[in-house]
N, C-alpha and C positions, 0 to 999 in steps of 0.2 A: 504493500500500500504506500502511496505517496503522501508524505506529511505536508500539511498546509503551512505556508510561510508568507510573511509580508513581502510585498514587492517593494522596490526602492521608492516608488512614487508614494505608496501607502505610508512608508516609514517617514518620508519627508513631510507628508501631510500631518501625521501625528506630532512630529517635532514642531511644526509650525503652530499647531493648535496649542501645544504646551507652552510655547514661547509667548503666544498672545495672552494666554491665561496668566502666566507669570507676570507679564507686563501690566495687566489689569490689576492683579493682586498687589504688585509693588506700588502702583499709583494710588490704590485705595489705602494702603498702609501709610504712605507718605501724607495723604490728606488727613488721615486720622491723627497722625503725629503732629501735623501742622495745626489742626484744630485744638489738640490738647495743649500744645505750646502757647497758642493764642489765649486760651482760657487761663492758663497759669500766669501769663504775662499780665492779663487784666486783673487777676487776683492780687498780684504783686502791687499794682498801682492802687488797688482798694486798700491794702494794708498800709501803704504809704499815706493814703488819704486819711485813714483813721488816725495814724500817728501824727499827722499835721494838725488834725482837729484836737487831739489830746494835748499837744503842745500848746495850741491856742487856748484851750480851757485852763491849762496850768499857768501860763504866763501872760495871757491877755492879748496876745498877738501871734502871728505866724513867725517862724524862725527867719532870721536874716538869710537872704540867699547866699551871701558871703560877708564875713566880717572883715573890715579893714580899717576904717576911720583914719585914713591917711597914714597908715602904719602904726597908729597909736593903740589899736585894740590889742588886748592881751592874748587874743587868739586869732591873729591875722591869717586870712585866707582859709579859715575853716569853712567847710561847706554846710549847707542846710541839711544835707543827708546825715552828716556827722551828728548834728544836734538832735536828730530824731532817734538816735540809738536807744536812749532810755525808754522810748515809747514803742520800741520794736523788740523788747525783751533782750536788749543788749546792754544792760546797765554796767557790767564789768568793763566792756570795751569803752563805754563813755567815760568811766572813771579813769581808765588808762589814758584816754585822750586828753582829759583835763590835766592830769598830772604831767603828761608829756609837754603840753603847751606851757605849763608853769615852769618846767625845767628849761625849755628852749622854745621860743615862739616861732622859730623857723621850722617848718614841717618836714624838711628833708634832712633832719639830724637824728642821731641815734635814739633819743628818747621816744621818737615816733615810729621806729622801725617795727615794733610789735603789731601795730594796727594798719599801717599804710598798705601792706600787701595782703590783707585779709579779705577774702571774697565773701560777700553776703548775698545769698540767693535772692533775697527780697529786692536787691538792687539790680538783678540781672534778668534779662528776658531769655527764656530757654530757647527761643528761635535764633539767638545770636551766640553761636559757638565761639566766636572770636573774643567775646567779652570774658570768657572763662580763663583767658590767659592773664598774665601779670606783666607789667612793664618794669624793666630794670634788672639789675643783677643783685642777688642776695648779698647783704641784708637789706639794701635799699630797693624795695619793690613797691609798685603801686597797683592796686586792684581797681576795677572799673565799675561804672554804672551805665545802664541803658536808659535811665530816666533823668531828664533835665528839668529843672524848675523853669517856669515861663516868666521871663523878666519883663515881658510886655512887647512893645514894637521892636526895639533893639536895645543894645547895652547902654546907650546914652539917654534914652527917653525916660527910663525908670518908671514906666506907667503900668507895669504888671503887678504881680504879687510877691515874687521872689527875685530880689536883685541886691546889689551890694549895699550893705548896712540897712536893709529894709526891716521894718517892723509893722507890717500891714495887719490891720484888724479886719475881721469879716465884715464889720459894719462900714469899713472904708470902701467896700466893693459895691459901688453905687450901681453898676450895671447888673447886679444880681449874681449870687453865687452859682446859680444853675446855668449862667451864660458867660462865665469867666473861667478861662483855663488856668490851671495851677501847675501841672506837670505834664510833660509829653515825652514820647519815645525818640531817642536818637542814639544809635550805637557809638562806641568809641571810634576815634579817628583811625583811618586805614593804616597809619604808621604807629598806632598805639601810643601816641605821645599826648593825647588829650582825651579826657573822659574819666578822670580819677574821681572817686567818690569822697575820699577822706578830706582832701584839701587841694588847693591849686591856685595858681595865679590867673589862669585863663588868658585873655587877651591883654587886659590893662590892669592887672592886679585886682580884678573885680569878679573873677570866676567865670566870665563869659566864655561860652563854647567848651568849658570844662565840665561844669555841673549845672549851669543855667544858661539861658539863651533867649533872645527875642525871636518872634516869628518872621521878622524881616531884618535879620541880623546883618550887621556890617562886618567887613573883614578889616581889622586893624592889626592883624598878627603878622609880624615880619617874616615868619617862617613860611607863609603860604601866599606869596605875591601872585602866583599863577592863577589864583582863584578870582582875582579882581576884587573891587571894593564892595560889591553887592549893591542893593539888597538881594537876599537869597529867599527862595520860595519853597513851600512844602511840596516835595516831589520825591520820587524814588531814584537815587543815583546808582551808578554801578557800585558794586560792593567794594571795589578798590579805588573809588573816586575820593581823593583826599579832600575835595571841596565839600563833601557831604557833611562835614563837621559844622557847617554854618547854617544848616536848616534841619528841621525835624523830619525823620523818616524811620522806617523799621524794616526788619527782615520778613515781616508778614506781607502777604500779597495784597496790593491795592491801597494800603494806607498804614495808619499807626494809631495806637491807643493814646488817649489823653484823659488825664484826671481833671475834673472840674472842681471848683472851689466848694461846691456843696457835697463833695465826696463821691460823686458818681463818676463812672468810667465809661467813655464812649469811644468806639472805633470810628475815626474820621477818615474818609477816603481822600485821595490826593485831589479829587475834583472839588473838595471843600476849601481849597487854598484861599479863594477870594474872601472867605468870611473869617479866616484866622486872625487878621488884624483887629477886627471888632471883638472877637472872643478873647484876645490876649490882654486887652486893657481892662483895668479894674473899675475905672470910672470915666470912660470916654464918651458915654452917652450914645454909643452906636447901638443899632438894633440888628441882631443876628438871630432870627427865629428858626432857621433851617440849616442843617449841615450834614 
């Protein structure tokens, strides 16, 4: 008796079907992972929003976006994220940070080494694998954040809620907390030299494009002349585009998450760029009903 066997054509058809099924399965797995990362990213911002409101309840105002006071502040260049540590169940890190600034106000010195390179998952979007890295060589290393405070229109206008030496109260937000941005997504720079959560000079010793930024930011940084002066707009850059540091964006498809001053988190698509200036100011009198 002759045994039945596959012909070459039948074998190729089976292989093709398996390849198609594997491709569909892989795409489905990637979509599920992307959706899970997006949910986790939104939850991180919600935790940050709760911490900001707890800070406000405790001290009567939101944290300064960056403390400087012309170099006279005892904690110069400390970020608003650093000040949230006690409200994110990181009291020990906060105490270490305070002691370090008392020992030496310059954040790139040995007293600060224990904290500068520590990664906090609440400050990192899981869609951004690059932010899992640290910049520098041990012992001086810096960990990153994917979430920047909204300084307003740009670093010079100071019309948002988190900017250099700010102490904005919720009652100061005349445009309404549900219509005012507080924090938005932007991954660290492609060269990993900007985006530190602990402390940083930013562009002009004000933390800008380090851990806070305007929605129409200007480029005053001597390191990036090829990017031009700006203003810059909400859009998706290439992942290796160094000029992406000057505007909000994310590794999610189609847009980025933003935390509003009322504590709510919304995913804004890049097509909403035209309403971002109205949403970014705390008391500009603009009307932005849809985004």
